[in-house]
Biopython code that builds the backbone (N, CA, C, O; Angstrom):
import numpy as np
from Bio.PDB.StructureBuilder import StructureBuilder

atoms = [
    (1, "MET", "N", (-31.633, 8.755, 0.742)),
    (1, "MET", "CA", (-30.419, 8.659, 1.859)),
    (1, "MET", "C", (-30.702, 9.529, 2.795)),
    (1, "MET", "O", (-30.859, 10.734, 2.598)),
    (2, "SER", "N", (-30.792, 8.892, 3.991)),
    (2, "SER", "CA", (-30.973, 9.757, 5.534)),
    (2, "SER", "C", (-29.859, 10.968, 5.423)),
    (2, "SER", "O", (-28.846, 11.096, 4.735)),
    (3, "TRP", "N", (-30.401, 11.669, 6.258)),
    (3, "TRP", "CA", (-29.380, 12.990, 6.373)),
    (3, "TRP", "C", (-27.996, 12.385, 7.125)),
    (3, "TRP", "O", (-26.973, 12.276, 6.450)),
    (4, "SER", "N", (-27.999, 12.084, 8.223)),
    (4, "SER", "CA", (-26.922, 10.882, 8.835)),
    (4, "SER", "C", (-26.071, 10.485, 8.006)),
    (4, "SER", "O", (-24.869, 10.738, 7.915)),
    (5, "LYS", "N", (-27.170, 9.440, 7.012)),
    (5, "LYS", "CA", (-26.054, 8.985, 5.618)),
    (5, "LYS", "C", (-25.282, 9.812, 5.370)),
    (5, "LYS", "O", (-24.074, 9.576, 5.355)),
    (6, "TRP", "N", (-25.796, 10.993, 5.112)),
    (6, "TRP", "CA", (-25.360, 12.064, 3.731)),
    (6, "TRP", "C", (-24.134, 13.094, 4.504)),
    (6, "TRP", "O", (-23.287, 13.788, 3.941)),
    (7, "MET", "N", (-24.286, 12.983, 5.418)),
    (7, "MET", "CA", (-23.648, 14.219, 7.131)),
    (7, "MET", "C", (-22.185, 13.062, 7.012)),
    (7, "MET", "O", (-21.085, 13.482, 6.654)),
    (8, "ARG", "N", (-22.485, 11.305, 7.451)),
    (8, "ARG", "CA", (-21.307, 10.600, 7.506)),
    (8, "ARG", "C", (-20.717, 10.454, 6.346)),
    (8, "ARG", "O", (-19.488, 10.462, 6.401)),
    (9, "GLN", "N", (-21.302, 10.293, 5.076)),
    (9, "GLN", "CA", (-20.470, 9.906, 3.779)),
    (9, "GLN", "C", (-19.723, 11.313, 3.202)),
    (9, "GLN", "O", (-18.801, 11.292, 2.387)),
    (10, "SER", "N", (-20.322, 12.566, 3.804)),
    (10, "SER", "CA", (-19.788, 14.432, 3.093)),
    (10, "SER", "C", (-18.248, 14.563, 4.189)),
    (10, "SER", "O", (-17.243, 15.207, 3.888)),
    (11, "HIS", "N", (-18.451, 13.751, 5.492)),
    (11, "HIS", "CA", (-17.105, 13.881, 6.381)),
    (11, "HIS", "C", (-15.845, 13.010, 5.988)),
    (11, "HIS", "O", (-14.635, 13.234, 6.005)),
    (12, "ARG", "N", (-16.925, 11.501, 5.486)),
    (12, "ARG", "CA", (-15.355, 10.991, 4.888)),
    (12, "ARG", "C", (-14.885, 11.738, 3.527)),
    (12, "ARG", "O", (-13.680, 11.975, 3.438)),
    (13, "TRP", "N", (-15.583, 12.060, 2.649)),
    (13, "TRP", "CA", (-14.978, 12.939, 1.561)),
    (13, "TRP", "C", (-14.478, 14.154, 1.802)),
    (13, "TRP", "O", (-13.540, 14.430, 1.055)),
    (14, "VAL", "N", (-14.916, 15.410, 2.980)),
    (14, "VAL", "CA", (-13.814, 15.914, 3.423)),
    (14, "VAL", "C", (-12.728, 15.568, 4.165)),
    (14, "VAL", "O", (-11.768, 16.312, 3.965)),
    (15, "SER", "N", (-12.549, 14.698, 4.950)),
    (15, "SER", "CA", (-11.832, 14.247, 5.726)),
    (15, "SER", "C", (-10.739, 13.829, 4.856)),
    (15, "SER", "O", (-9.619, 14.061, 5.312)),
    (16, "LEU", "N", (-10.795, 13.240, 3.654)),
    (16, "LEU", "CA", (-10.068, 12.385, 2.413)),
    (16, "LEU", "C", (-9.231, 14.112, 1.445)),
    (16, "LEU", "O", (-8.088, 14.140, 0.989)),
    (17, "ALA", "N", (-10.050, 15.065, 1.409)),
    (17, "ALA", "CA", (-9.709, 16.456, 0.859)),
    (17, "ALA", "C", (-9.043, 16.870, 2.205)),
    (17, "ALA", "O", (-9.360, 18.057, 2.135)),
    (18, "PHE", "N", (-8.574, 16.809, 3.008)),
    (18, "PHE", "CA", (-8.301, 17.484, 4.277)),
    (18, "PHE", "C", (-6.441, 16.880, 3.989)),
    (18, "PHE", "O", (-5.422, 17.544, 3.801)),
    (19, "THR", "N", (-6.608, 15.706, 4.053)),
    (19, "THR", "CA", (-5.499, 14.428, 4.359)),
    (19, "THR", "C", (-4.995, 14.825, 2.921)),
    (19, "THR", "O", (-3.918, 14.249, 2.763)),
    (20, "LEU", "N", (-5.402, 15.767, 1.501)),
    (20, "LEU", "CA", (-4.439, 15.137, 0.242)),
    (20, "LEU", "C", (-3.720, 16.969, 0.200)),
    (20, "LEU", "O", (-2.683, 17.160, -0.435)),
    (21, "THR", "N", (-4.503, 18.297, 1.026)),
    (21, "THR", "CA", (-4.153, 19.084, 1.103)),
    (21, "THR", "C", (-2.368, 19.428, 2.568)),
    (21, "THR", "O", (-1.469, 20.262, 2.669)),
    (22, "VAL", "N", (-2.738, 18.394, 3.194)),
    (22, "VAL", "CA", (-2.187, 18.554, 4.359)),
    (22, "VAL", "C", (-0.435, 17.752, 3.257)),
    (22, "VAL", "O", (0.745, 18.085, 3.150)),
    (23, "ILE", "N", (-1.237, 16.732, 2.754)),
    (23, "ILE", "CA", (0.410, 16.094, 1.874)),
    (23, "ILE", "C", (1.047, 16.750, 1.330)),
    (23, "ILE", "O", (2.212, 16.972, 1.662)),
    (24, "ALA", "N", (0.365, 17.356, 0.139)),
    (24, "ALA", "CA", (0.506, 18.937, -0.669)),
    (24, "ALA", "C", (1.422, 19.676, 0.393)),
    (24, "ALA", "O", (2.629, 19.858, 0.235)),
    (25, "ASN", "N", (0.716, 20.061, 1.454)),
    (25, "ASN", "CA", (1.974, 21.357, 2.082)),
    (25, "ASN", "C", (3.152, 20.761, 2.241)),
    (25, "ASN", "O", (4.069, 21.212, 1.554)),
    (26, "PHE", "N", (3.400, 19.812, 3.003)),
    (26, "PHE", "CA", (4.300, 19.057, 3.499)),
    (26, "PHE", "C", (5.008, 18.477, 2.367)),
    (26, "PHE", "O", (6.160, 18.234, 2.725)),
    (27, "ALA", "N", (4.838, 18.201, 1.333)),
    (27, "ALA", "CA", (5.801, 18.087, 0.029)),
    (27, "ALA", "C", (5.885, 19.025, -0.932)),
    (27, "ALA", "O", (6.666, 18.846, -1.866)),
    (28, "VAL", "N", (5.049, 20.242, -0.854)),
    (28, "VAL", "CA", (5.703, 21.567, -1.368)),
    (28, "VAL", "C", (6.626, 22.058, -0.060)),
    (28, "VAL", "O", (7.280, 23.099, -0.123)),
    (29, "MET", "N", (6.619, 21.508, 0.711)),
    (29, "MET", "CA", (7.496, 22.086, 2.240)),
    (29, "MET", "C", (8.860, 21.382, 2.355)),
    (29, "MET", "O", (9.611, 21.815, 3.229)),
    (30, "ALA", "N", (9.287, 20.350, 1.592)),
    (30, "ALA", "CA", (10.356, 20.195, 1.588)),
    (30, "ALA", "C", (11.686, 21.053, 0.547)),
    (30, "ALA", "O", (12.911, 21.072, 0.675)),
    (31, "PHE", "N", (10.727, 21.716, -0.511)),
    (31, "PHE", "CA", (11.255, 22.350, -1.926)),
    (31, "PHE", "C", (11.655, 23.774, -1.202)),
    (31, "PHE", "O", (12.132, 24.679, -1.888)),
    (32, "GLY", "N", (11.484, 23.904, -0.061)),
    (32, "GLY", "CA", (11.257, 25.608, 0.620)),
    (32, "GLY", "C", (10.146, 25.978, 1.078)),
    (32, "GLY", "O", (9.143, 25.284, 1.248)),
    (33, "GLN", "N", (10.303, 27.142, 1.303)),
    (33, "GLN", "CA", (9.205, 27.585, 2.558)),
    (33, "GLN", "C", (8.006, 27.606, 1.555)),
    (33, "GLN", "O", (8.375, 28.156, 0.517)),
    (34, "PRO", "N", (6.644, 27.185, 1.494)),
    (34, "PRO", "CA", (5.216, 27.205, 0.756)),
    (34, "PRO", "C", (4.535, 28.569, 0.677)),
    (34, "PRO", "O", (4.593, 29.289, 1.674)),
    (35, "PRO", "N", (4.047, 28.892, -0.156)),
    (35, "PRO", "CA", (3.404, 30.203, 0.008)),
    (35, "PRO", "C", (2.303, 30.511, 0.795)),
    (35, "PRO", "O", (1.870, 29.410, 1.137)),
    (36, "MET", "N", (1.530, 31.458, 1.328)),
    (36, "MET", "CA", (0.710, 31.598, 2.139)),
    (36, "MET", "C", (-0.151, 31.026, 2.548)),
    (36, "MET", "O", (-0.462, 30.465, 3.600)),
    (37, "TRP", "N", (-0.966, 31.397, 0.611)),
    (37, "TRP", "CA", (-1.943, 30.674, 0.439)),
    (37, "TRP", "C", (-2.260, 28.689, 0.478)),
    (37, "TRP", "O", (-3.330, 28.087, 0.562)),
    (38, "LEU", "N", (-0.756, 28.126, 0.370)),
    (38, "LEU", "CA", (-0.887, 26.968, 0.569)),
    (38, "LEU", "C", (-0.808, 26.714, 1.761)),
    (38, "LEU", "O", (-1.430, 25.702, 2.087)),
    (39, "SER", "N", (-0.197, 27.322, 2.686)),
    (39, "SER", "CA", (-0.072, 26.903, 4.027)),
    (39, "SER", "C", (-1.710, 27.125, 4.638)),
    (39, "SER", "O", (-2.159, 26.355, 5.488)),
    (40, "LEU", "N", (-2.392, 28.100, 4.168)),
    (40, "LEU", "CA", (-3.727, 28.197, 4.590)),
    (40, "LEU", "C", (-5.413, 27.247, 4.184)),
    (40, "LEU", "O", (-6.560, 27.363, 4.617)),
    (41, "LEU", "N", (-4.802, 26.405, 3.226)),
    (41, "LEU", "CA", (-5.643, 25.572, 2.287)),
    (41, "LEU", "C", (-6.028, 24.680, 3.309)),
    (41, "LEU", "O", (-7.250, 24.535, 3.335)),
    (42, "PRO", "N", (-5.231, 23.836, 4.417)),
    (42, "PRO", "CA", (-6.557, 22.694, 4.785)),
    (42, "PRO", "C", (-6.992, 23.179, 5.868)),
    (42, "PRO", "O", (-7.011, 22.546, 6.924)),
    (43, "LEU", "N", (-7.512, 24.717, 5.688)),
    (43, "LEU", "CA", (-8.120, 25.089, 7.400)),
    (43, "LEU", "C", (-9.237, 24.820, 6.332)),
    (43, "LEU", "O", (-9.971, 24.014, 6.903)),
    (44, "PRO", "N", (-9.637, 25.006, 5.382)),
    (44, "PRO", "CA", (-11.307, 25.384, 5.228)),
    (44, "PRO", "C", (-11.932, 23.326, 5.435)),
    (44, "PRO", "O", (-12.781, 22.945, 6.241)),
    (45, "PRO", "N", (-11.381, 22.686, 4.719)),
    (45, "PRO", "CA", (-11.770, 21.176, 5.025)),
    (45, "PRO", "C", (-11.962, 21.057, 6.693)),
    (45, "PRO", "O", (-13.033, 20.884, 7.277)),
    (46, "LEU", "N", (-10.805, 21.177, 7.218)),
    (46, "LEU", "CA", (-10.906, 21.183, 8.949)),
    (46, "LEU", "C", (-11.899, 21.938, 9.408)),
    (46, "LEU", "O", (-12.629, 21.707, 10.372)),
    (47, "ALA", "N", (-11.903, 22.860, 8.675)),
    (47, "ALA", "CA", (-13.691, 23.505, 9.865)),
    (47, "ALA", "C", (-14.779, 22.397, 9.195)),
    (47, "ALA", "O", (-15.340, 21.597, 9.944)),
    (48, "LEU", "N", (-14.987, 22.394, 8.059)),
    (48, "LEU", "CA", (-15.945, 21.369, 7.613)),
    (48, "LEU", "C", (-16.051, 19.866, 8.828)),
    (48, "LEU", "O", (-17.023, 19.347, 9.376)),
    (49, "LEU", "N", (-14.539, 19.544, 8.874)),
    (49, "LEU", "CA", (-14.508, 18.210, 9.270)),
    (49, "LEU", "C", (-14.698, 18.165, 10.831)),
    (49, "LEU", "O", (-15.177, 17.191, 11.412)),
    (50, "LEU", "N", (-14.024, 19.996, 11.814)),
    (50, "LEU", "CA", (-14.724, 19.629, 13.007)),
    (50, "LEU", "C", (-16.440, 20.599, 12.880)),
    (50, "LEU", "O", (-16.333, 21.607, 13.578)),
    (51, "PHE", "N", (-17.534, 20.541, 12.362)),
    (51, "PHE", "CA", (-18.983, 20.617, 12.466)),
    (51, "PHE", "C", (-19.519, 19.987, 12.452)),
    (51, "PHE", "O", (-20.487, 19.856, 13.202)),
    (52, "SER", "N", (-18.960, 18.800, 11.046)),
    (52, "SER", "CA", (-20.039, 17.909, 10.505)),
    (52, "SER", "C", (-19.285, 16.394, 11.843)),
    (52, "SER", "O", (-19.851, 15.339, 12.131)),
    (53, "GLY", "N", (-17.868, 16.922, 12.369)),
    (53, "GLY", "CA", (-17.688, 15.582, 13.555)),
    (53, "GLY", "C", (-18.562, 15.838, 14.698)),
    (53, "GLY", "O", (-19.213, 14.962, 15.269)),
    (54, "LEU", "N", (-18.549, 16.922, 14.969)),
    (54, "LEU", "CA", (-19.588, 17.345, 16.309)),
    (54, "LEU", "C", (-21.401, 17.315, 16.017)),
    (54, "LEU", "O", (-22.310, 17.444, 16.837)),
    (55, "TYR", "N", (-21.449, 17.129, 14.764)),
    (55, "TYR", "CA", (-22.798, 16.903, 14.634)),
    (55, "TYR", "C", (-22.807, 15.685, 14.303)),
    (55, "TYR", "O", (-23.914, 15.309, 13.918)),
    (56, "LEU", "N", (-21.285, 14.221, 14.295)),
    (56, "LEU", "CA", (-21.570, 12.673, 14.262)),
    (56, "LEU", "C", (-21.570, 12.503, 15.873)),
    (56, "LEU", "O", (-22.455, 11.913, 16.493)),
    (57, "PHE", "N", (-20.798, 12.918, 16.263)),
    (57, "PHE", "CA", (-20.368, 13.022, 17.917)),
    (57, "PHE", "C", (-21.808, 12.507, 18.357)),
    (57, "PHE", "O", (-22.168, 11.377, 18.687)),
    (58, "VAL", "N", (-22.702, 14.020, 18.226)),
    (58, "VAL", "CA", (-23.612, 14.543, 18.981)),
    (58, "VAL", "C", (-24.948, 13.399, 19.098)),
    (58, "VAL", "O", (-25.625, 13.052, 20.065)),
    (59, "LEU", "N", (-24.976, 12.972, 17.529)),
    (59, "LEU", "CA", (-26.342, 11.926, 17.695)),
    (59, "LEU", "C", (-26.528, 10.990, 17.800)),
    (59, "LEU", "O", (-27.606, 10.482, 17.491)),
    (60, "PRO", "N", (-26.005, 10.659, 18.057)),
    (60, "PRO", "CA", (-26.217, 9.026, 19.165)),
    (60, "PRO", "C", (-26.783, 9.293, 20.621)),
    (60, "PRO", "O", (-27.514, 8.442, 21.128)),
    (61, "TYR", "N", (-26.461, 10.465, 21.312)),
    (61, "TYR", "CA", (-27.408, 11.043, 22.447)),
    (61, "TYR", "C", (-28.260, 11.700, 22.259)),
    (61, "TYR", "O", (-28.852, 12.088, 23.266)),
    (62, "THR", "N", (-28.765, 12.161, 20.927)),
    (62, "THR", "CA", (-29.817, 12.726, 20.406)),
    (62, "THR", "C", (-31.077, 11.342, 20.224)),
    (62, "THR", "O", (-32.112, 11.299, 20.888)),
    (63, "ALA", "N", (-30.742, 10.486, 19.361)),
    (63, "ALA", "CA", (-31.101, 9.130, 19.134)),
    (63, "ALA", "C", (-31.663, 8.834, 20.254)),
    (63, "ALA", "O", (-32.851, 8.574, 20.444)),
    (64, "LYS", "N", (-30.890, 8.869, 20.933)),
    (64, "LYS", "CA", (-31.610, 8.147, 22.883)),
    (64, "LYS", "C", (-32.482, 9.064, 23.376)),
    (64, "LYS", "O", (-33.248, 8.391, 24.065)),
    (65, "GLY", "N", (-32.901, 10.464, 23.446)),
    (65, "GLY", "CA", (-33.383, 10.949, 24.047)),
    (65, "GLY", "C", (-34.879, 10.810, 23.069)),
    (65, "GLY", "O", (-35.935, 10.858, 23.700)),
    (66, "ARG", "N", (-34.945, 10.632, 21.474)),
    (66, "ARG", "CA", (-35.802, 10.826, 20.710)),
    (66, "ARG", "C", (-36.474, 9.228, 20.606)),
    (66, "ARG", "O", (-37.421, 8.862, 19.909)),
    (67, "GLY", "N", (-35.626, 8.420, 21.563)),
    (67, "GLY", "CA", (-36.440, 6.856, 21.407)),
    (67, "GLY", "C", (-36.222, 6.184, 20.485)),
    (67, "GLY", "O", (-37.059, 5.312, 20.249)),
    (68, "GLY", "N", (-34.976, 6.299, 19.542)),
    (68, "GLY", "CA", (-34.256, 5.695, 18.508)),
    (68, "GLY", "C", (-33.244, 4.529, 19.099)),
    (68, "GLY", "O", (-32.604, 4.442, 20.147)),
    (69, "PRO", "N", (-33.380, 3.761, 18.066)),
    (69, "PRO", "CA", (-32.646, 2.692, 18.336)),
    (69, "PRO", "C", (-31.241, 2.734, 19.351)),
    (69, "PRO", "O", (-30.420, 3.062, 18.495)),
    (70, "ARG", "N", (-30.607, 2.635, 20.372)),
    (70, "ARG", "CA", (-29.408, 2.869, 21.050)),
    (70, "ARG", "C", (-28.759, 1.457, 21.597)),
    (70, "ARG", "O", (-29.281, 0.445, 22.063)),
    (71, "ALA", "N", (-27.213, 1.880, 21.301)),
    (71, "ALA", "CA", (-26.603, 0.787, 21.527)),
    (71, "ALA", "C", (-26.237, 0.133, 22.555)),
    (71, "ALA", "O", (-25.868, 0.827, 23.502)),
    (72, "GLU", "N", (-26.217, -0.890, 22.675)),
    (72, "GLU", "CA", (-26.260, -1.664, 24.146)),
    (72, "GLU", "C", (-25.014, -1.000, 25.168)),
    (72, "GLU", "O", (-23.891, -0.641, 24.812)),
    (73, "GLU", "N", (-25.622, -0.965, 26.580)),
    (73, "GLU", "CA", (-24.565, -0.434, 27.633)),
    (73, "GLU", "C", (-23.986, -1.222, 28.498)),
    (73, "GLU", "O", (-23.170, -0.766, 29.299)),
]
sb = StructureBuilder()
sb.init_structure("model")
sb.init_model(0)
sb.init_chain("A")
sb.init_seg("    ")
for serial, (resi, resn, name, xyz) in enumerate(atoms, 1):
    if name == "N":
        sb.init_residue(resn, " ", resi, " ")
    sb.init_atom(name, np.array(xyz, "f"), 0.0, 1.0, " ", f" {name:<3s}", serial, name[0])
structure = sb.get_structure()
């Protein structure tokens, strides 16, 4: 599996983990104030999503410079 495919797949799985932590946070908020550690739980997956998303965003532009396959303009 190439690097970009691996990054895209890991970005999808991390987004699933982020979504589940946010849902868990809202579910606990329905019963009162959540503990601080639960409120901070979505932040690590969010940071990973930021970096992998930026990489995936820049990927087509760097492929254009390397002479790789381009999208139709």
